[in-house]
N, C-alpha and C positions, 0 to 999 in steps of 0.2 A: 485809238479812236477810229471807228470805221468811216470810210469816205464814200459818199454817193452824191453824184451831181447829174441831174437830168437837164439836157439842153438840146436845142435843135441844131442839126447840121444840114447841109444842103446837097441834094442830088440834082445837079444842074441848078434850076431855080425852085426846086420842090423841097420844102422843109421836111426833115425826117427827124423824129425824136431819137436821141441817143442817151445812153446811161454810162457814165464813168463810175467805176466802183473798184473796190479791192478784189483781186482774184483770190480764190481759195483752192483747196485741194480738189474740189469737185470740177475745177476748170482745167486741170493739168492736161488731160488728153486733148482737149480743144486747143490749148496753148501750144502744145507740141505739133499739132496738125497745122496751125497757123505758121509756125516756123518752117515746116516742110513746104508749105505753099509759097512762103516768101523767099525761101532759099533752096530752090530745086537743084537737082544734079546739074552740073558736076560739083556743086557745093557739098562738102563732106557732111554726111548725116550725123557724124559724131559731134559736130559743132552746133547742132540744134540744141535747144534746151532739153535737159534730161530731168527726170523726176526728182533726183537728189538736189539739183540746183533749185528747182521750183519749190521744193519743200523748205529749203533754206530761206528762200525769199519770204515765204509766208510765216515761217517760224521766227526768223531773226529780225525782220523789219517788214511786217505786214502792211504798214502805212505806205511803203514805197513800192508795193506790188499792185499796180493798177491795170485795169482792162477796160475796154469800151464795147458796149453792145448796141446793135441795131436790130430792132424788132425781136429782141431776145436772142439774137445770134451773136456770138463772140466774134468781134471784127478786128481786134488788135490789142496789144499790150505795151506797157511801158514800165520798166523796172528801175529802181534806184536803191542806193544805200547811203548811209551817213559816213563821212570821212572827216578827219581833221586836216584841212587843207591850209598850207602856208603859201600865200601868193608870191613870197620872195623865193620860194624853192618849188616851182611848178612842175619840174620834169617828172614824168612817170609814164608807164605804159598802161594800156587797157588791162592787160593780164595782171599787173601788180595791183592796180587800184580797185579792181573788182574781184580779185581772187579767182580769176578765170571764170567769172560768172557765179561762183559759189557763195560769195559775199560773207565768208566766215570771218573776214576782217571788219565787218560792220561795227562802227563805233557809236554806241548810243549817245555819246556826248560830243560827237563830231559837229563841226561848225558848218558843214557843207553837205548838201544833198547832191549826190553824184549819179548821173544817168548811166545805167549799165547797158540797156538795150531798148530799142523801140521797134515794133513790128506791126504792120497793118496788112490785112488781106488785100491782094492786088485789086479785087473788084470794088473795094471801098477807098482806094487811094485818092480819088477826086472829091471825097466828102469832107476833107479837112480834119480827119479824126486824129492824126498825129499832133496837130496843133492844139486840139482840145485837150488831149491827154497831157501835153506839155504844160498847158495853162493850169491843169489840175495839180500837177506836181509843184507848180509855183504856189498854189494854195497851201500845200503842205509845208513849204519853206516858210511862209508867213506864219502859219499856225504854230509851228515849232520854233519860231523866232531864230531861224538859221540865217547865216550871212548871205548865202547864195545858192542858186541852182547851177551846176557845173557839169560839163561833159566834153569829151573829145569827139569831134565829128570827122568822118571821112572827108577827103577832098578829091573826089573821083575824077574831076576834070584836069587835075594837075599834070598827069602824065603827058598830056598833049602840049604842054607849055614848059616842061622841065628844062629843055635846052636853053631857053631864053629867059626864064624867070626863076628866082629862088622861091621856095615855098612862101616866104613872107611877102614877096612881091606879088605872087599870085593872089594871096588873100587880099592885098590892097587893091588889086585890079577888080576883084569881086566887089569890094566895098565902094569903089568909085563908079561901079556900074559898067565898066568896060568888059567884064566877063561875068558869066553866070555859072555857078557851080551847083549841081543838084542838091547837095547836102548843106553846104555853107549858106546858100541863098535861102533854103527852107528854114534853117535855124535862125537866120536874121529875121525872117517873117514871124517867127515865134517869139521875138523879143530878145534873143540871145545876142551877145556882143563878143567878137573875137578878142581874146586876151593873150594869145601866143600860139606858136606852132610847136608841136611836139614831134621829135625825131624818133623813129622806130616805135611809134605808138601802137600800131597793129599791123599784122601781115596783110597787105593789100596792094596789089600790083598797080591799080589805077592811081592810088594816092602815093605810090612809091614809099609806102609805109609811114607817111606823115599823117598827123592828125591836127586839126585846128581846135584848140581849147577854147570853148565858148561858154560865156557866163551870163546869168541873169541875177542881178543883185537884188536882195530884199529891199524894197523902197522904204520900209519902215525901220531900217537899221541905220 
């Protein structure tokens, strides 16, 4: 079922109409350009979305391939896949659970919608677009009667406190308001709740390869 949601976002105090919709093959060039803008050198170009990955997204799970437009300009994207997640055995890496972004492991019967990637053009990052796309993904969780929206978030502030805090203690400091982490704090504002810390989740020097597993549970389940 195609998804389309028109809503206002704000440029400072000025309301601007945005559209969240499914991305299609016609959007691939723009989506790759957004990745290049979001992750400029020295970030390796081979880690940007490629056309094979994007084709898999729209072929295997088009409902989980979302983008957002401002005045007809593609401004960001959010991609997910369905997995069968067991909360009693949460350990995984980003590479394992997303098939390295190719999502060939997408499970049409999976109980969980898992976030693969989120990207927003730098000039639009104060508009709240990522939050709107995240809420739209929550709509899909409800519509498909899934258990949760789940994903691992970077914890880029952790490297500054690693000598004195364990990853779990760092997350608790963010939850208590003693620390602010750009990613964890943002996901909290999107309604996500930390449910654990994943070791070797992704290669990321700032996070020391840790990720915070964050969940939004379907309130109707």
